LUMPA-719463 format. One record per residue (C-alpha): residue in one letter; x, y, z. Coordinates in pm, 1 decimal. Example, Ala and Ser with C-alpha at 12.3 -4.5 7.8 and 13.67 -1.06 7.14 Angstrom:
BEGIN
<atom residu="A" c1="1230.0" c2="-450.0" c3="780.0"/>
<atom residu="S" c1="1367.0" c2="-106.0" c3="714.0"/>
***
This chain:
BEGIN
<atom residu="M" c1="16197.6" c2="6192.9" c3="-10346.3"/>
<atom residu="I" c1="15870.8" c2="6112.1" c3="-10173.9"/>
<atom residu="I" c1="15772.1" c2="6241.5" c3="-9831.9"/>
<atom residu="C" c1="15489.5" c2="6057.1" c3="-9645.3"/>
<atom residu="N" c1="15314.4" c2="6128.3" c3="-9318.4"/>
<atom residu="R" c1="15292.6" c2="5864.6" c3="-9050.5"/>
<atom residu="W" c1="14988.7" c2="5706.9" c3="-9209.6"/>
<atom residu="G" c1="15168.3" c2="5658.7" c3="-9543.3"/>
<atom residu="E" c1="14989.8" c2="5939.0" c3="-9725.2"/>
<atom residu="V" c1="15210.2" c2="6103.7" c3="-9982.3"/>
<atom residu="I" c1="15243.0" c2="6475.9" c3="-9889.9"/>
<atom residu="F" c1="15526.6" c2="6573.8" c3="-10133.6"/>
<atom residu="M" c1="15684.7" c2="6414.7" c3="-10431.7"/>
<atom residu="T" c1="15946.6" c2="6538.4" c3="-10677.4"/>
<atom residu="N" c1="16185.4" c2="6404.5" c3="-10943.8"/>
<atom residu="N" c1="16382.0" c2="6734.4" c3="-10947.0"/>
<atom residu="I" c1="16696.4" c2="6723.6" c3="-10719.5"/>
<atom residu="R" c1="16680.4" c2="7098.2" c3="-10691.5"/>
<atom residu="E" c1="16317.2" c2="7123.6" c3="-10573.0"/>
<atom residu="D" c1="16276.9" c2="7182.7" c3="-10196.5"/>
<atom residu="W" c1="15978.7" c2="7096.6" c3="-9986.2"/>
<atom residu="D" c1="15833.4" c2="7398.2" c3="-9803.0"/>
<atom residu="C" c1="15698.0" c2="7181.4" c3="-9515.6"/>
<atom residu="K" c1="15339.6" c2="7253.8" c3="-9623.2"/>
<atom residu="Y" c1="15057.1" c2="7027.0" c3="-9739.6"/>
<atom residu="N" c1="14761.0" c2="7182.3" c3="-9910.0"/>
<atom residu="E" c1="14904.9" c2="7524.0" c3="-9823.0"/>
<atom residu="N" c1="14898.7" c2="7442.5" c3="-9449.2"/>
<atom residu="P" c1="15236.5" c2="7433.7" c3="-9259.8"/>
<atom residu="F" c1="15314.2" c2="7119.5" c3="-9059.6"/>
<atom residu="Q" c1="15394.7" c2="7142.3" c3="-8691.5"/>
<atom residu="Q" c1="15661.0" c2="6911.7" c3="-8544.8"/>
<atom residu="V" c1="15570.5" c2="6558.8" c3="-8659.1"/>
<atom residu="T" c1="15735.7" c2="6249.0" c3="-8792.5"/>
<atom residu="F" c1="15783.8" c2="6195.7" c3="-9167.1"/>
<atom residu="I" c1="15914.0" c2="5915.1" c3="-9378.1"/>
<atom residu="Y" c1="16148.3" c2="6008.2" c3="-9661.1"/>
<atom residu="L" c1="16179.4" c2="5772.1" c3="-9955.2"/>
<atom residu="I" c1="16464.3" c2="5858.9" c3="-10189.0"/>
<atom residu="G" c1="16549.1" c2="5672.9" c3="-10510.3"/>
<atom residu="L" c1="16843.6" c2="5746.0" c3="-10738.3"/>
<atom residu="K" c1="17068.6" c2="5584.4" c3="-10989.4"/>
<atom residu="D" c1="17448.5" c2="5565.4" c3="-10970.8"/>
<atom residu="Y" c1="17685.7" c2="5642.3" c3="-11256.7"/>
<atom residu="R" c1="17635.8" c2="5287.1" c3="-11392.0"/>
<atom residu="G" c1="17260.6" c2="5323.8" c3="-11392.0"/>
<atom residu="K" c1="17215.1" c2="5093.9" c3="-11086.1"/>
<atom residu="S" c1="16910.2" c2="5189.1" c3="-10874.7"/>
<atom residu="I" c1="16961.2" c2="5282.6" c3="-10517.3"/>
<atom residu="N" c1="16663.9" c2="5326.9" c3="-10287.6"/>
<atom residu="T" c1="16666.4" c2="5438.6" c3="-9929.3"/>
<atom residu="K" c1="16408.2" c2="5507.9" c3="-9654.0"/>
<atom residu="V" c1="16464.3" c2="5754.8" c3="-9365.4"/>
<atom residu="L" c1="16239.6" c2="5752.7" c3="-9067.1"/>
***
């Protein structure tokens, strides 16, 4: 999962499905803003599935 700010800057990235984002960037908490979530995964057949949430 990759989380970007409105300017496309990556603020969080993980390959671990159990890792949570603490809503901080450089130890500073974010206020209410818009983020883009990019999520990529593979199904049981190995087919890649990518999605973007605004």
